[in-house]
C-alpha positions in Angstrom: 14.4 2.1 -16.9 15.3 -1.2 -15.3 18.4 0.3 -13.6 16.5 3.3 -12.4 13.7 1.1 -11.2 16.1 -1.2 -9.4 17.8 1.8 -7.8 14.5 3.3 -6.7 13.3 -0.1 -5.3 16.5 -0.7 -3.5 16.3 2.8 -2.0 12.8 1.9 -0.8 14.1 -1.4 0.6 17.0 0.2 2.4 14.8 3.0 3.7 12.4 0.5 5.1 15.1 -1.2 7.1 17.3 1.7 8.0 14.5 4.2 8.8 13.0 1.9 11.4 16.0 1.7 13.7 15.7 5.1 15.2 11.9 5.4 14.9 10.2 2.2 16.2 10.3 2.1 20.0 10.6 -1.3 21.6 8.0 -2.4 24.1 9.2 -4.1 27.2 10.0 -7.8 26.7 8.2 -10.1 29.1 10.1 -11.2 32.2 9.6 -14.8 31.2 9.4 -16.2 27.7 5.9 -17.0 26.7 4.9 -20.5 25.7 5.1 -21.3 22.0 1.7 -21.0 20.4 0.5 -23.6 17.9 1.6 -22.8 14.3 3.8 -20.0 15.4 7.4 -21.1 15.1 10.1 -19.4 17.1 12.6 -17.6 14.7 15.2 -16.9 17.4 18.8 -17.3 16.2 21.7 -16.0 14.2 21.2 -16.4 10.4 23.5 -16.1 7.4 22.4 -15.5 3.8 23.0 -18.4 1.4 23.4 -16.7 -1.9 23.3 -19.9 -4.0 19.9 -20.7 -2.6 18.5 -17.2 -2.9 17.0 -15.3 -5.9 17.0 -11.6 -6.4 15.5 -9.0 -8.7 17.2 -6.2 -6.7 20.9 -6.0 -7.1 22.3 -9.1 -5.5 24.0 -8.5 -2.1 27.4 -9.9 -1.5 26.5 -11.0 2.0 23.8 -10.6 4.7 23.4 -11.7 8.3 20.5 -11.3 10.7 20.0 -11.9 14.4 16.5 -12.5 15.7 15.2 -12.6 19.2 11.6 -13.9 19.2 9.5 -14.3 22.3 5.9 -14.4 21.0 4.4 -11.9 20.4 7.6 -9.8 20.7 10.0 -9.8 17.7 13.4 -8.1 17.3 15.5 -8.3 14.2 19.0 -6.8 13.4 20.5 -7.3 10.0 23.6 -6.3 8.1 23.6 -6.4 4.3 26.5 -5.7 2.0 26.3 -4.8 -1.7 29.0 -4.7 -4.3 30.3 -1.2 -5.0 28.3 0.4 -7.8 25.5 -2.2 -7.8 22.9 0.4 -6.6 23.4 3.4 -8.9 21.1 5.8 -7.1 22.7 5.2 -3.7 26.1 6.1 -2.3 26.2 3.2 0.1 27.5 -0.4 -0.1 26.2 -1.8 3.1 23.9 -1.0 6.0 22.7 -2.1 9.4 19.2 -1.9 10.6 17.1 -3.1 13.6 13.5 -3.3 14.3 11.5 -4.3 17.4 7.8 -5.0 17.0 4.9 -6.9 18.4 3.1 -9.4 16.1 -0.3 -8.1 16.7 -1.3 -6.9 13.2 -1.7 -3.3 14.4 -0.2 -0.7 12.1 2.4 1.6 13.6 3.0 5.0 12.0 6.3 6.7 12.2 7.8 9.8 10.5 11.4 10.5 9.6 14.0 10.6 6.8 11.5 12.7 4.7 8.9 10.0 4.7 6.0 8.5 6.6 6.4 4.8 7.4 3.6 2.5 8.3 4.7 -0.9 9.7 2.6 -4.0 10.4 3.7 -7.4 11.8 1.3 -10.2 11.9 0.9 -14.0 11.6 -0.7 -15.7 8.7 -0.8 -19.4 9.5 2.9 -20.3 10.2 4.4 -17.3 8.3 5.4 -14.1 10.0 4.3 -11.2 7.7 6.2 -7.9 7.9 4.9 -5.1 5.8 6.3 -1.6 5.3 4.5 1.2 3.5 6.5 4.3 2.8 4.9 7.5 1.7 7.5 10.1 0.6 7.2 13.9 1.0 6.0 14.1 -2.7 3.2 11.5 -2.0 4.9 8.6 -3.7 4.0 5.3 -2.2 6.1 2.1 -2.0 5.7 -1.1 -0.1 8.0 -3.9 1.1 6.0 -7.0 1.9 8.0 -9.8 3.4 6.9 -13.2 4.7 9.3 -15.2 7.0 8.9 -18.9 7.0 10.9 -21.4 9.1 11.9 -24.6 7.4 10.5 -27.9 8.8 13.9 -28.8 10.4 14.3 -25.3 11.8 17.6 -24.9 10.0 16.7 -22.1 7.6 14.4 -19.1 7.2 13.0 -18.2 3.8 12.1 -14.6 3.4 9.8 -14.1 0.4 9.8 -10.3 -0.4 7.8 -8.3 -2.8 8.8 -4.6 -3.3 6.3 -2.4 -5.1 6.4 1.2 -6.3 3.4 2.2 -8.3 2.7 -0.6 -10.8 6.3 -1.9 -10.7 7.2 -4.9 -8.6 10.3 -6.9 -7.7 10.3 -10.2 -5.9 13.2 -11.6 -3.9 13.7 -14.9 -2.1 16.2 -14.6 0.7 17.4 -17.9 2.2 19.1 -17.7 5.5 20.7 -20.7 7.3 21.0 -20.9 11.1 24.6 -20.4 12.4 
């Protein structure tokens, strides 16, 4: 059951990231960067996963990088994640690239594609950026990927605390990225 669950949850996680790239339309970035608001850190930068500082209940990736362009309230993230061959039994992939462009306004966006309906919300909760995906597949199955991004006090790392849920099953992951 654990391997099947891990495979299903990884599929949800990958679908959340990969399905968004062609579906979420970017809004025009402001001509000038907006002033940083209190308690809303700027997450802009190139980031590399530090495996030794991270903790996973999904199959552990071998590497991951992300690039963020953040001009409040606009947020753009591109990531590449690589998994060891055979670590995700239900999938035929070993790596993927995904991109999202959203506005941190707390308004849900609904998209359809890849055989599923995707509802995406990006909002601030104090100094954490909260990214939530809800996926409803064609059979009515529901899964969520709830991630909170927090910038370290020195600005040198981002901690992404992720909770993946399918039905009553949950996996939690802690991704630690260091600025490059």
